[in-house]
ZAPAFI-285635 format. One record per residue (C-alpha): x, y, z; chain. Coordinates in steps of 0.5 Angstrom, whole numbers, m for minus. Example, Ala and Ser with C-alpha at 12.3 -4.5 7.8 and 13.67 -1.06 7.14 Angstrom:
(pt (25,m9,16),'A')
(pt (27,m2,14),'A')
//
This chain:
(pt (0,0,0),'A')
(pt (6,4,1),'A')
(pt (6,9,m5),'A')
(pt (10,14,m2),'A')
(pt (17,13,m4),'A')
(pt (22,17,2),'A')
(pt (28,18,0),'A')
(pt (33,21,5),'A')
(pt (38,26,3),'A')
(pt (44,28,8),'A')
(pt (48,34,7),'A')
(pt (54,36,12),'A')
(pt (50,30,17),'A')
(pt (42,34,17),'A')
(pt (37,32,14),'A')
(pt (29,35,14),'A')
(pt (23,32,13),'A')
(pt (21,36,8),'A')
(pt (28,34,5),'A')
(pt (26,27,4),'A')
(pt (18,28,2),'A')
(pt (22,33,m4),'A')
(pt (27,28,m5),'A')
(pt (22,23,m7),'A')
(pt (21,25,m15),'A')
(pt (29,24,m16),'A')
(pt (28,20,m22),'A')
(pt (27,27,m25),'A')
(pt (32,31,m23),'A')
(pt (40,29,m24),'A')
(pt (44,28,m18),'A')
(pt (47,35,m20),'A')
(pt (41,38,m19),'A')
(pt (38,34,m13),'A')
(pt (45,36,m10),'A')
(pt (43,43,m11),'A')
(pt (37,43,m9),'A')
(pt (37,39,m3),'A')
(pt (42,44,0),'A')
(pt (38,50,m1),'A')
(pt (33,46,3),'A')
(pt (37,45,8),'A')
(pt (40,52,9),'A')
(pt (32,54,9),'A')
(pt (31,50,15),'A')
(pt (36,52,20),'A')
(pt (31,56,23),'A')
(pt (27,56,30),'A')
(pt (24,49,31),'A')
(pt (17,49,30),'A')
(pt (14,43,35),'A')
(pt (8,40,35),'A')
(pt (4,43,43),'A')
(pt (m2,38,42),'A')
(pt (m2,34,50),'A')
(pt (m1,27,45),'A')
(pt (6,30,44),'A')
(pt (9,32,50),'A')
(pt (10,26,55),'A')
(pt (16,29,58),'A')
(pt (20,34,60),'A')
(pt (20,41,55),'A')
(pt (27,39,53),'A')
(pt (27,31,52),'A')
(pt (30,29,45),'A')
(pt (24,30,40),'A')
(pt (22,26,33),'A')
(pt (18,28,27),'A')
(pt (15,22,22),'A')
(pt (13,23,14),'A')
(pt (6,24,13),'A')
(pt (4,19,7),'A')
(pt (0,21,1),'A')
(pt (m5,16,0),'A')
(pt (m11,16,5),'A')
(pt (m14,19,12),'A')
(pt (m13,12,15),'A')
(pt (m6,11,12),'A')
(pt (m4,18,14),'A')
(pt (m6,18,21),'A')
(pt (m3,12,22),'A')
(pt (3,13,22),'A')
(pt (3,19,26),'A')
(pt (0,16,32),'A')
(pt (4,11,31),'A')
(pt (10,16,32),'A')
(pt (7,19,38),'A')
(pt (7,13,41),'A')
(pt (14,10,40),'A')
(pt (16,17,42),'A')
(pt (13,16,48),'A')
(pt (16,9,49),'A')
(pt (23,12,48),'A')
(pt (23,18,53),'A')
(pt (22,23,47),'A')
(pt (16,28,45),'A')
(pt (13,28,39),'A')
(pt (15,33,34),'A')
(pt (10,34,29),'A')
(pt (9,31,21),'A')
(pt (13,32,15),'A')
(pt (8,37,10),'A')
(pt (5,33,4),'A')
(pt (m1,35,m1),'A')
(pt (m7,36,4),'A')
(pt (m12,33,0),'A')
(pt (m12,25,1),'A')
(pt (m13,20,m4),'A')
(pt (m21,21,m4),'A')
(pt (m20,29,m3),'A')
(pt (m21,31,3),'A')
(pt (m17,35,6),'A')
(pt (m12,32,11),'A')
(pt (m11,39,15),'A')
(pt (m18,40,17),'A')
(pt (m17,32,20),'A')
(pt (m13,32,24),'A')
(pt (m16,39,27),'A')
(pt (m22,36,29),'A')
(pt (m19,29,31),'A')
(pt (m13,32,35),'A')
(pt (m18,38,38),'A')
(pt (m13,43,35),'A')
(pt (m13,51,34),'A')
(pt (m14,52,26),'A')
(pt (m10,57,27),'A')
(pt (m3,52,27),'A')
(pt (m6,45,28),'A')
(pt (m2,46,34),'A')
(pt (5,46,31),'A')
(pt (3,39,28),'A')
(pt (5,40,21),'A')
(pt (13,42,20),'A')
(pt (11,46,14),'A')
(pt (4,50,18),'A')
(pt (11,55,20),'A')
(pt (15,54,14),'A')
(pt (21,54,19),'A')
(pt (23,46,19),'A')
(pt (28,44,24),'A')
(pt (35,42,23),'A')
(pt (35,34,24),'A')
(pt (40,31,29),'A')
(pt (40,23,27),'A')
(pt (36,20,21),'A')
(pt (33,13,23),'A')
(pt (30,8,18),'A')
(pt (24,5,23),'A')
(pt (23,4,31),'A')
(pt (28,m1,31),'A')
(pt (34,3,28),'A')
(pt (32,9,33),'A')
(pt (32,4,39),'A')
(pt (39,2,38),'A')
(pt (41,8,38),'A')
(pt (37,11,43),'A')
(pt (43,12,48),'A')
(pt (46,16,43),'A')
(pt (40,22,43),'A')
(pt (41,28,48),'A')
(pt (36,32,51),'A')
(pt (35,38,45),'A')
(pt (36,33,40),'A')
(pt (32,33,34),'A')
(pt (31,26,30),'A')
(pt (28,24,24),'A')
(pt (25,18,24),'A')
(pt (20,17,16),'A')
(pt (16,11,18),'A')
(pt (13,8,25),'A')
(pt (9,3,23),'A')
(pt (13,m4,25),'A')
(pt (14,m1,33),'A')
(pt (13,m7,35),'A')
(pt (19,m11,32),'A')
(pt (20,m14,38),'A')
(pt (15,m18,40),'A')
(pt (18,m19,47),'A')
(pt (15,m12,49),'A')
(pt (9,m11,52),'A')
(pt (4,m6,47),'A')
(pt (2,m2,53),'A')
(pt (9,1,53),'A')
(pt (8,4,47),'A')
(pt (0,4,47),'A')
(pt (m2,6,54),'A')
(pt (m8,7,57),'A')
(pt (m7,15,59),'A')
(pt (m4,15,52),'A')
(pt (m10,13,48),'A')
(pt (m14,16,53),'A')
(pt (m10,23,51),'A')
(pt (m12,21,43),'A')
(pt (m18,19,45),'A')
(pt (m21,25,49),'A')
(pt (m22,30,43),'A')
(pt (m28,26,40),'A')
(pt (m31,24,47),'A')
(pt (m36,30,45),'A')
(pt (m38,28,38),'A')
(pt (m45,26,38),'A')
(pt (m47,18,37),'A')
(pt (m52,14,34),'A')
(pt (m53,9,39),'A')
(pt (m58,7,43),'A')
(pt (m57,10,49),'A')
(pt (m57,4,55),'A')
(pt (m55,m1,48),'A')
(pt (m49,m6,48),'A')
(pt (m46,m2,41),'A')
(pt (m43,m7,36),'A')
(pt (m39,m3,31),'A')
(pt (m37,m6,25),'A')
(pt (m32,m3,19),'A')
(pt (m32,m6,13),'A')
(pt (m27,m5,7),'A')
(pt (m29,m4,0),'A')
(pt (m29,3,m4),'A')
(pt (m22,2,m6),'A')
(pt (m22,m5,m7),'A')
(pt (m25,m9,m13),'A')
(pt (m29,m15,m11),'A')
(pt (m25,m21,m10),'A')
(pt (m19,m18,m7),'A')
(pt (m17,m22,m1),'A')
(pt (m18,m15,3),'A')
(pt (m24,m14,2),'A')
(pt (m26,m19,6),'A')
(pt (m33,m22,5),'A')
(pt (m38,m22,8),'A')
(pt (m39,m27,11),'A')
(pt (m33,m27,17),'A')
(pt (m38,m20,19),'A')
(pt (m44,m24,19),'A')
(pt (m41,m31,23),'A')
(pt (m37,m26,28),'A')
(pt (m45,m22,30),'A')
(pt (m48,m30,30),'A')
(pt (m43,m31,35),'A')
(pt (m43,m24,39),'A')
(pt (m51,m25,40),'A')
(pt (m50,m31,43),'A')
(pt (m47,m27,48),'A')
(pt (m51,m21,48),'A')
(pt (m58,m22,44),'A')
(pt (m60,m15,45),'A')
(pt (m54,m13,42),'A')
(pt (m55,m6,37),'A')
(pt (m51,m7,31),'A')
(pt (m47,m2,25),'A')
(pt (m44,m3,20),'A')
(pt (m39,3,16),'A')
(pt (m36,2,9),'A')
(pt (m35,6,3),'A')
(pt (m38,5,m3),'A')
(pt (m35,11,m7),'A')
(pt (m27,10,m10),'A')
(pt (m22,16,m11),'A')
(pt (m24,16,m17),'A')
(pt (m31,17,m17),'A')
(pt (m34,11,m20),'A')
(pt (m36,4,m15),'A')
(pt (m34,m3,m14),'A')
(pt (m40,m4,m11),'A')
(pt (m47,m2,m10),'A')
(pt (m53,m1,m4),'A')
(pt (m55,m8,m5),'A')
(pt (m49,m12,m4),'A')
(pt (m50,m10,4),'A')
(pt (m57,m12,4),'A')
(pt (m54,m18,8),'A')
(pt (m53,m14,14),'A')
(pt (m60,m11,14),'A')
(pt (m64,m17,14),'A')
(pt (m60,m19,21),'A')
(pt (m63,m12,23),'A')
(pt (m56,m9,23),'A')
(pt (m56,m1,22),'A')
(pt (m52,1,15),'A')
(pt (m48,7,14),'A')
(pt (m45,8,6),'A')
(pt (m40,13,5),'A')
(pt (m42,16,12),'A')
(pt (m35,18,14),'A')
(pt (m33,19,7),'A')
(pt (m37,25,4),'A')
(pt (m32,30,7),'A')
(pt (m26,32,14),'A')
(pt (m32,32,19),'A')
(pt (m35,26,17),'A')
(pt (m30,22,17),'A')
(pt (m28,24,24),'A')
(pt (m35,23,26),'A')
(pt (m35,15,24),'A')
(pt (m29,15,27),'A')
(pt (m31,17,34),'A')
(pt (m37,12,33),'A')
(pt (m32,5,31),'A')
(pt (m28,8,38),'A')
(pt (m33,9,43),'A')
(pt (m37,3,41),'A')
(pt (m37,m3,47),'A')
(pt (m35,m8,41),'A')
(pt (m31,m6,35),'A')
(pt (m30,m11,29),'A')
(pt (m25,m8,23),'A')
(pt (m23,m9,17),'A')
(pt (m15,m9,14),'A')
(pt (m14,m2,13),'A')
(pt (m11,3,16),'A')
(pt (m18,7,17),'A')
(pt (m20,0,21),'A')
(pt (m13,1,26),'A')
(pt (m14,9,28),'A')
(pt (m21,8,32),'A')
(pt (m17,0,34),'A')
(pt (m13,4,38),'A')
(pt (m17,9,41),'A')
(pt (m23,3,43),'A')
(pt (m20,1,49),'A')
(pt (m26,m4,51),'A')
(pt (m27,m10,45),'A')
(pt (m24,m10,39),'A')
(pt (m24,m15,34),'A')
(pt (m19,m14,29),'A')
(pt (m15,m18,23),'A')
(pt (m8,m16,25),'A')
(pt (m3,m22,25),'A')
(pt (2,m18,30),'A')
(pt (1,m17,37),'A')
(pt (m4,m12,38),'A')
(pt (m6,m9,43),'A')
(pt (m8,m12,50),'A')
(pt (m16,m11,49),'A')
(pt (m15,m14,41),'A')
(pt (m17,m21,39),'A')
(pt (m16,m24,33),'A')
(pt (m22,m24,29),'A')
(pt (m19,m29,24),'A')
(pt (m18,m37,25),'A')
(pt (m25,m38,28),'A')
(pt (m24,m45,29),'A')
(pt (m18,m45,34),'A')
(pt (m19,m48,40),'A')
(pt (m19,m41,45),'A')
(pt (m22,m37,40),'A')
(pt (m29,m38,43),'A')
(pt (m25,m37,50),'A')
(pt (m22,m30,47),'A')
(pt (m28,m28,45),'A')
(pt (m32,m29,51),'A')
(pt (m27,m25,54),'A')
(pt (m27,m19,50),'A')
(pt (m35,m19,50),'A')
(pt (m34,m18,58),'A')
(pt (m29,m12,57),'A')
(pt (m35,m9,53),'A')
(pt (m39,m8,59),'A')
(pt (m33,m5,64),'A')
(pt (m33,3,64),'A')
(pt (m28,5,59),'A')
(pt (m21,6,60),'A')
(pt (m21,11,54),'A')
//
């Protein structure tokens, strides 16, 4: 899925996020031209550091090292996933989160990602809490550049206070399976992430246990392995209803793709309606506020059944009750793997997840 080609250009030991993004078009410039461009960008970046001041960016003292990540150039989910993971790595290794590189505001779906970030983080529209480097047009010169969190953690003892660090991609924060995921995503951090969404009005019936599902459809052709078949969701719903007969079910999915066409039609979701589920099609993909509103619903449902997508990943992190995922890595403490329902432990895991859904939301 990654379509962002990141090329880290190094001149005199200094790397900038804007440099990394811009040099991605290296195929179209000669080596001499690129060398000149890199030098220009770095000279322009030697101003005062513009750093993120949002509550979810500050974990340690004001002089703690800061880490910046790249903003991807595809969908809002993939962009937000890298930001959240970057924050998680920062707080785990004793750093603060500096922010994210500036790229095209428009996502693949034509959504303005800056506006998404403003709503998601509850940020000041004027500067988005310093989240984006480009907002101030004055990028810090980076003292270190790392490929990923594994390399950063291996070099952590060399990173002193006041240091500025560039780590383009943070997706593989879980590289060391022996480290509990709670070290990266403690409850307090997840509470901070979810707090701005807590005031968004929800469609759920008060006092009902709510199961929210997200299906990845719009950008994938039928038959793509990531477009998980409806029957996967049906069997999970049947199992949950055995434990919670009065549960209320909601389904979110996109029909439209980024080109304005559609591989799916409204009738493709009739099986969910026949099972007494409320279906919300393209709600969350119309504009910035509808997208964040959908994330709020998925994050605050008692049970969230996610899809194979970065869009699902965001509310999976925010939901501290019961999350049924399709992710093969260890995941967070309250996640269970919804695949391979024939394994011996599946029912026990599901029952424990459902039990968590009835507890107070730690987020």
